[in-house]
C-alpha positions in Angstrom: 98.0 115.5 109.6 100.0 113.4 107.1 99.4 109.7 106.5 100.1 106.8 108.9 100.5 103.3 107.6 102.4 100.3 108.8 104.5 102.1 111.4 105.4 105.0 109.1 104.3 108.7 109.2 104.5 110.5 105.9 104.0 114.3 105.8 104.2 116.7 103.0 104.5 120.4 104.1 102.8 123.3 102.4 105.0 126.3 101.9 104.5 129.8 100.5 107.9 129.8 98.7 108.7 126.3 97.3 112.3 126.1 95.9 112.1 125.6 92.2 114.0 126.1 89.0 111.7 129.1 88.0 113.4 132.5 88.1 111.5 133.8 91.1 112.1 130.6 93.1 115.6 129.6 92.3 117.5 131.9 94.8 119.8 130.5 97.4 117.8 132.2 100.1 114.6 130.4 99.1 116.4 127.1 99.0 117.7 127.7 102.5 114.6 129.2 104.2 111.5 127.8 102.5 110.8 125.5 105.5 110.4 128.7 107.7 107.4 129.6 105.5 105.5 126.3 106.0 102.1 126.4 107.5 101.9 124.7 109.9 105.6 124.8 110.8 107.1 121.6 109.4 109.7 121.5 112.1 107.1 121.9 114.9 104.9 119.2 113.3 107.9 116.7 113.2 108.7 117.4 116.9 105.1 117.0 117.9 105.0 113.6 116.2 108.0 112.3 118.2 110.8 113.2 115.8 112.6 115.8 117.8 115.4 113.2 118.3 116.1 110.3 116.0 118.4 107.4 115.5 119.1 108.0 111.8 118.4 111.2 109.9 118.3 110.1 106.3 118.4 112.6 103.4 117.6 111.9 99.7 117.7 115.6 98.6 119.7 118.6 99.8 116.5 120.6 99.8 115.8 119.1 103.2 119.2 119.9 104.7 117.7 122.3 107.3 116.9 119.2 109.4 120.6 119.0 110.4 119.9 122.0 112.7 116.2 121.4 113.4 116.4 118.0 115.1 118.9 115.9 116.9 120.2 112.7 115.3 122.7 110.0 116.4 123.6 109.4 112.7 123.1 111.4 109.6 123.1 109.9 106.1 122.9 111.5 102.6 121.9 109.2 99.8 122.6 110.5 96.3 120.6 108.7 93.6 121.5 110.8 90.6 124.0 113.1 89.0 121.9 116.1 89.8 124.1 118.5 87.7 122.9 116.5 84.7 119.2 117.5 85.1 118.0 120.4 83.1 116.2 121.9 86.1 119.0 121.6 88.6 119.7 125.1 90.2 123.0 126.4 91.3 121.5 126.9 94.8 120.5 123.2 95.0 124.0 122.0 93.9 125.6 124.3 96.5 123.3 122.9 99.2 124.2 119.4 98.1 127.9 120.1 98.5 127.4 121.5 102.0 125.3 118.5 103.0 128.0 116.1 101.9 130.5 117.9 104.1 128.2 117.9 107.2 126.7 114.4 107.4 128.2 111.3 108.9 127.8 109.0 105.9 127.3 109.7 102.1 126.0 106.7 100.1 125.6 106.8 96.2 123.5 104.4 94.2 126.0 104.3 91.3 129.7 103.6 91.3 130.2 106.4 88.9 128.7 108.7 91.6 131.0 107.2 94.2 134.0 108.2 92.1 132.8 111.8 92.1 132.0 112.1 95.8 135.1 111.8 98.0 134.6 109.5 100.9 131.2 108.1 99.8 130.1 104.5 99.7 128.3 102.4 97.2 124.6 101.5 98.1 122.7 100.6 94.9 118.9 100.9 94.4 116.8 98.0 95.4 113.4 96.4 94.7 110.5 95.2 96.8 110.8 91.7 95.5 107.6 90.3 96.9 105.6 93.1 95.3 106.9 92.5 91.8 107.0 88.7 92.1 103.3 88.2 93.0 101.0 86.8 90.4 98.3 89.0 89.0 95.6 89.2 86.4 96.2 90.2 82.8 95.7 94.0 82.4 92.5 94.8 80.4 94.6 96.8 77.9 96.5 93.7 77.0 93.4 91.8 76.0 93.3 92.9 72.4 96.9 93.7 72.0 99.0 91.8 69.4 101.7 89.7 71.2 104.5 89.8 71.9 104.6 92.9 74.1 107.8 95.0 74.7 107.2 97.1 77.7 108.7 100.3 79.2 107.6 101.6 82.7 108.9 105.0 83.9 109.0 108.6 83.2 109.0 109.4 79.5 111.0 112.6 79.5 113.9 114.2 77.7 116.3 111.5 78.4 114.0 108.9 76.8 115.2 107.9 73.4 112.1 108.6 71.3 113.8 108.2 68.0 115.1 104.7 69.0 111.6 103.5 70.1 110.0 104.9 66.9 112.6 103.1 64.7 112.0 99.8 66.6 108.3 100.0 66.2 108.5 100.7 62.5 110.9 97.9 61.9 109.1 95.4 64.1 105.3 96.0 63.3 104.5 92.5 64.8 105.6 93.7 68.3 103.3 95.8 70.6 105.4 98.5 72.3 103.6 99.5 75.5 104.8 102.6 77.4 103.5 103.3 80.9 104.4 106.5 82.6 103.8 110.3 82.5 104.6 112.1 79.3 104.1 115.7 78.2 103.3 115.0 74.6 102.6 112.1 72.3 105.5 111.9 69.8 104.4 108.6 68.4 101.2 109.5 66.6 100.2 107.4 63.6 102.4 104.4 64.8 99.7 101.8 65.4 101.9 99.4 67.4 103.1 102.0 70.0 100.6 102.2 72.9 100.9 105.1 75.4 98.9 104.1 78.5 99.9 107.0 80.7 100.6 106.5 84.5 99.3 103.4 86.3 99.0 102.8 90.0 102.0 101.2 91.7 99.9 98.3 92.9 99.0 97.3 89.3 102.5 97.7 87.8 103.4 94.0 88.5 100.5 92.8 86.3 101.7 94.8 83.4 105.3 93.5 83.8 104.5 89.8 84.3 102.2 89.6 81.3 104.7 91.3 79.0 107.5 89.5 77.1 110.5 91.9 77.5 111.3 95.0 79.5 112.9 98.0 77.7 115.3 100.7 79.0 115.8 103.0 75.9 117.7 106.0 77.3 119.4 108.7 75.2 122.9 108.2 76.5 124.5 110.2 73.7 122.6 113.4 74.4 122.7 113.2 78.3 125.9 111.2 79.2 126.5 112.9 82.5 123.0 112.1 83.7 122.5 108.5 82.3 126.0 107.1 83.1 125.2 107.6 86.8 121.8 106.0 86.8 121.5 102.8 88.9 118.5 101.4 87.1 115.6 100.8 89.5 113.3 99.6 86.7 115.8 96.9 85.7 115.5 95.4 89.1 111.7 95.7 88.9 111.6 94.1 85.4 113.7 91.2 86.5 111.9 90.7 89.8 108.8 90.1 87.6 110.7 87.5 85.5 111.3 89.7 82.5 114.3 89.7 80.2 115.7 93.2 79.7 117.1 95.0 76.7 118.7 98.3 77.5 120.8 101.1 76.1 124.5 100.5 77.1 125.8 102.9 79.8 128.7 102.8 82.4 126.7 101.9 85.5 124.7 99.2 83.7 128.0 97.6 82.8 129.2 97.9 86.3 126.3 96.0 87.9 126.9 92.9 85.7 123.2 92.0 85.3 121.8 89.5 82.7 120.4 92.4 80.7 121.2 92.7 77.0 123.1 96.0 76.4 123.1 97.8 73.2 125.2 100.5 71.7 123.5 101.0 68.4 119.8 100.9 67.1 120.8 97.8 65.1 122.1 96.1 68.2 119.0 97.0 70.2 116.7 95.5 67.5 118.8 92.3 67.3 118.8 91.9 71.1 115.1 92.7 71.4 114.4 89.9 68.8 116.7 87.5 70.7 115.0 88.4 74.1 111.5 87.6 72.6 112.7 84.1 71.6 114.1 83.3 75.1 112.0 80.8 77.1 110.8 81.8 80.6 113.7 81.5 83.0 114.4 81.9 86.8 117.7 83.7 85.8 116.2 87.2 86.2 114.3 86.6 89.4 117.4 85.0 90.9 119.4 88.1 90.1 116.8 90.3 91.5 116.7 88.4 94.9 120.0 90.0 95.9 118.6 93.4 95.3 115.7 93.4 97.8 115.3 96.5 99.9 115.7 94.3 103.0 119.3 93.6 101.9 119.8 97.3 101.2 118.4 98.4 104.6 120.8 95.9 106.3 123.7 97.3 104.3 122.8 100.8 105.2 122.6 100.1 108.9 126.0 98.3 108.9 127.5 101.3 107.1 126.0 103.7 109.5 127.7 101.7 112.5 131.1 101.3 110.8 
């Protein structure tokens, strides 16, 4: 039946043939017809819940492009948040669907200016942040009670684009700093480094507590190994860090330079270390929250509605 909350209805369909990067599931036919194998029918379910005709049909993945024919919409929007060709698991079928969806919607918006440059006719609509959620005061997380201060924090996926070597070097060079990593990871590559603390995933409701009681937010991405992917990332976590009042130290990439944030950007491990030490010495400031105020999702929603009517 899905989940209903605060005027929203969220529904995840079950399908016998989910599109995937695995050999048996990466075909173009499956990418186009998986919805016909849902039980119950996802199209019928949407119509039964009042979505046979909508004001705005909003896509964030081409996997859902079948809705263009399944329901009626006054306006159709495709939001591209990443350079999907840069992901290891991106399939040719998905990239072809994305190209077709771009050609058939009324409006294409991209989170990064570098993406706008690669998608003809698209408009720039950056990521946002629920400001009130990350600005609210909370209790000190129990894991912080016995940690040595200061705390340098990373929140997000710890995947192949994460610069493991950089974080390991920083931790070894700065043994007085506790490096806390929150997010899913497939393996622990930091064994026997006592000041690196892998906490695993944490609930979204608790994340502001971890941010507000840390000293600096980190974004250590491996730009050199994955330039196509990283240069097109509009950094959601940067807005979350700053909404919580945290200074940010990040690897330098093109989109980060474009947004002109107060983050300290680094091109080398030595520069990252120096900027991290500088950020830890900075007094608490409203500079970061003031920057994040203009990134609230309410502002982004207003921009999207205006773009849809233009």
